[in-house]
N, C-alpha and C positions, 0 to 999 in steps of 0.2 A: 604523330610531328610532339605533342608533347617532352615525352619520356627526355627524345634527341634535344627538346629544347632545357629542360631541368637539365642533362646531363652538363649542356655547355655554360648553365651559371653552376659550376661545384664551383666550392671550392675547394685548389688544389695547394698540398703541399708536398714536392720531392724535393730527393738529391740529384744534381747531376756535373757534371765535374766538367772544370772549367781549365784547361792545361792541367798545372801540378795543384791546382787552388781547389780544394774543396764546397759547392756550391750550394747551396738549402734557397729554393725558388718558392716564391708565397705569391700562386696566381686563383685566380677568378676573382667569384664575390661570397666578399668577406662582410658578408650581414647580421644579422641578428636570426632571420628567419631559414637560415642555410646550413644544411649541414656540413658537417665540419669534420677532418681527419684528425688521428687522436694523433696528439705533439708527441706525445711520449715513444709511439711506437715508429713514428716516423726519425725520432733522435736515433732510437736505437738502429734502426739499419740505416747507417750513418757510418755505422764501426766504428774506429781506431780515431777521431780526428785529429786533426794541424789545431797547433797554437793557434792560426791568423784562419776564421773562418769568415767565408760571406753572407749575408743574406741579402739576395734579391728580390724586390720586392714592384712587381707587377699585376696589382690587382683590378680589373673594373667597377668593383664597386665597395663599398669598405665604410664601419660607423667604427667602435667601439668595439667589435670583434677584434679587430686587425692590431688595435692596441692591448689589446687582451695580449692576444696572438703572440705579439714582439715581447711583452716583458715578459713571459712566458718567456721566451727563449731565450733572453738576458740574465735571467736568471741559470739559465740550464748553464747557460756561457759561463758564469761567472761562479758556480759551484764546480764547473770542468776546467778553469783556470786559461779560459779560449776568450783571446780578441776576437772582440764582433767589429766587420766591415756593413754596413746595410749600401744599398743599393738604390737608387730610383721609390724614393720612399715619398709618400704625396706629402701634396703640400698641408704643411701644418701639425704633419705624423710626429717629424725629430724634437720639433720644442715642444713639444707633446709628453714624450718619451724622456726631454731632457726636465721635463721639470717635477718629473710623475719618481726620476732618480734620484733627484736633488732634497734629502733629506729635509723635513716640516721645520719650522719654527721653533716647536714646542719640543722637539728630540737636540735641536739644533743647545737649545738654550738645557737640557738634561746633559749633555754629552761634554757641556762647558767644564770644566777647569773647576773647583768654587774657590770662590773669591775670598785670600787675605783676610787679615784682622785691620790692617791698612788701609787694604782696599772697600771695603764694606764701612769703616771708620769715617774712608773720605769721601764716597755715593752718600751715606747717610746725613756729612755735613754738606753738602752740594744738594742734599731737595729739599735741607733745610734752609737752604740761603733761596732758593729757588719760591722754596713758598712763603719766607718769607719779605719776599720784595715782591708778590702776586697779592700778597694782604694787604701792602704798603701803597702798591698800584690802585688799587679799590678802596682802600680809605679818602688815598689825597684824588682821586675820583668824585665816588661818592659828598666829600666837602665841596668840591667846588657844586656839585648839584646843590648839598641845600641850603649852599651862598644860590643859586641863582634861585633857585626855590622863597627864599629867602626875599627876594627882590623879585621875586613874580614875574623871571625868565622859564622857566621851566617849566619843560613838556609834560603836566599831568592830572589829571581827572581829577575835580576834587571832593566827586560820589567816592573814589577808590579812595582816599584819604578820611572819609566822614563813614566809610564802612569800616575802616581798619577802626579808626577811634570806637564803634559800635561793638566792634568783637573784644577789641582790647579793654576796651573801659568796661560799660552797663555788660558784657559779655564775661568776662571774671570775676565780675563782681560776687557770686555766692563766694565759688573754694577762696577767693584774696579773706574775706567776709571767716567763714570756718577755719580758716588757718591759723588768722592772727588772734582770736579768739581761744582757740587750742595754745596757739605759745604765746598768752596770755596768762593762763590759766597755771602753763604747765610752772613760769618764769616766776609767778605770783608766788606756788605750794610747793619753791625746790628752796626759794630767800626766805620761806615764813619758816620751815624748820629751820633754820639757824638762827633766822631773830629771834624765833619764839624763847630759845634758851638765856639771850637776851634779855624778856620782855618786852622785847622791842615791835612788836608786830603793828607798829605804824607805819612804818619802815617801809612796810612791803609795794606800797603807795608810789612811794621814791622811786627804789624800785625796777618797778613796772614799769612809772614813766618813763626815768630816763635808759633805761633799756630796750622800751619801743620806739621811740623816737627818735633815739643818734642812731641804735643796730639793727636789733628786728625787725621793724615794722620795713625796712625797705629791706635787706637783703632777706624774708624770706615770699613779701614780693617778688622781690626779682625774682628770685629761685622757683617759681609759680608759673609765670609769666615766661622762665627761660624753655620751662616742661610743657608752657601748653603757645607762646606765641614763635619761641625761639626754634620750637619742631615743624610749627604748621607751618611757616613761613622756611626755609630749609624745603620741607617736604613740597609744598606749593609752588617757588622754585625750580626747586627740581626734577619737579615732575613736568613744567613748561620747556626743559632746557632737551629730557628726554623727548617730547613730543617737536621742536624744536618751535617752539611755540615763539623762544626769542628769538630767533636768527630770523623768524617772519616780522617780528618788528622793527628788524634791524635791516631786515632789507625794505621795510617798508617807510624806511626815514626817523622813528622811537627812538631815542636811548635809551637800551633798558633799561642805565639810571635813576634817570630821572623818572618815568616810564614805573618805574616798579618797585625800585631801594624805597626813592625817597617819602609813598606815600607814609610806605611802613615805621618809618623809620619820624617822620614827622608826630606821626600815632599816638607811635609809643613816649612820643617825647611830652607829647601833651598829657594821654590815658596815666603813668607811673605816677607823678607826683599826687594827682589825685586818691589815687590805689593808695597809694601810703600814707595817706592823712583819715582814707578812711581804717586802714590796718592799724595804724597808732591808735583812735580812738577804740576801734573795736580787742583790739589788744590790751589796754588799759579797762576796758566792760570786761573782760572776762578775770583782769588781775581783780577785783572787785565784790568779783563772785565768789571768788578764791578767802579775801578778808569778812566782806560780810557775812558769809554761811559761814567758816571755819571760826573766826578771829573776830565775832560782835562788831565789825567797824563800821561805819553809821558814814551811811550815804556821802553826808555832810563836810564829815572827818577824811574821807577818801578821794573828794573831789578837791578841798582846800588842801589836803598832803600833796596833788601830786599837783596843782596850778602855782603853790611853793617852787617843787623840784626842778618842774621845767622851763627852759629859757627859751629865746626868744635864738639862738648861736645852737642848739641840739634840736632845736627844728628846723632850721634853716640846712645845718652838715644834713638833717635824715634826707631833704629833700634835694638837697645837693649829689648826695648819692644815690638815687631814686633816678634822677638826670643821667648820671654815667652809667648805672647799670640798662639803661633804657639805652641808651648808646650802644652796651653793648650788645646787648641782643639782637637789638635790629640789625647789626651792620654782622654780627659772626653768625647771624640766623639765613642774613642772603647771603653771603658770602659761599657759605656752601651752598647753598640750591644753588647760587648760579655757578659753581667751580664745577656742580653732580657728574658727575656721568649720564648715560645715553640709555639706560638701559632702569629697572624699578631695581634688582639688587643696589646700585651707583646709587639709587634715592634714599630708600634705605640704611645706605651707611652713610651716606650726608647728613643727613637727622640724626641720627645717631652720632656722629662726631660736634655733629654742629650741636649739641647740646650736654656736653661732655665738654667742649670745649668750652660752650658760655657759665657754668658753673665755676669753673675752674676758673675761667677769666672773673668773675665776679666776686666769688674769695679773695682774688689775689687784689683786686682792686679795692673793695673792702678793706684789708691788711692792711698795704698803703695808705688809704684815708683818713685808717683810724693812724695811726703811727708820724703820720704828718703832722694832727689836730695836735697829737698828746703834744709832740716837740714843741709847736707852734704855742701848747696854751692855751687848743678852743677848747 
């Protein structure tokens, strides 16, 4: 009795003649645990096949085995130049066959003809305009959020602000101090080589003082914060984007710009001027090491010469640059973080793009401010 039941539950495949049309019948139980006939052997038994072939499906049970069989029949018919006519397909099988026969998106992309130069130029221009539009929308939204914060209406936590201040201020002070001292040493040493030829070593203090307060103090601090804080902002917000935490904030009614971006940007606006002042002072100290150690300039002479050279205009220009740099670091880092993809590779790419864009923006803005101040005689 068991053998008889197993025979009734076999997967069968055979040829039948339906008038003048040859028909391949698929019947029985086409499941993974059933023993199945050899398709190639059955196909050869059909002999010389007509241009149109009927495949009639009447199965009692089926799974992916039936789909694999039908796909193999399609391949054999395509190789022989035969057009198939399906009959009796179970529900959903025809749609699955259509999906399996359609080329994938990757294959379609490979099969597309290469775009011409004008097309590539147009697509690049459209992408640049779209990116510019997103950046302008982001800056406008952040400006409104900062205005709401200054008016006391922003939805942000004070603890987030003070934590960001601690990370951007005292947390960054050691590396800023080290770089500032080294930059002051380099400025003094390079200038001293030239000034020594004229016996004007005392002007080392002038050169280091004006160079640190006007240019190098703010710029070197900003470059350090770009690699330290800008990258951190992009990575933090990118990870939150990948983990769908930002979507959760929006679902609960918290605006991401006010809750995430505003505390970070405000912390940079507070920290950067203070770090710049420390960098100016430590850079002049580094210049004093060269002047005192190599050219016997006393501490009193060096300090007096530096105070004579430094003006409030130079000092406030450096502070103004530090505020501009703080805005650029905070906005660009947060922008790339919020627009990151939702995987680890996208977060890393967003962090890299943020650091590169921040450094380029710092150099360009510093050059523009310097040119404007020079033209205005400031």
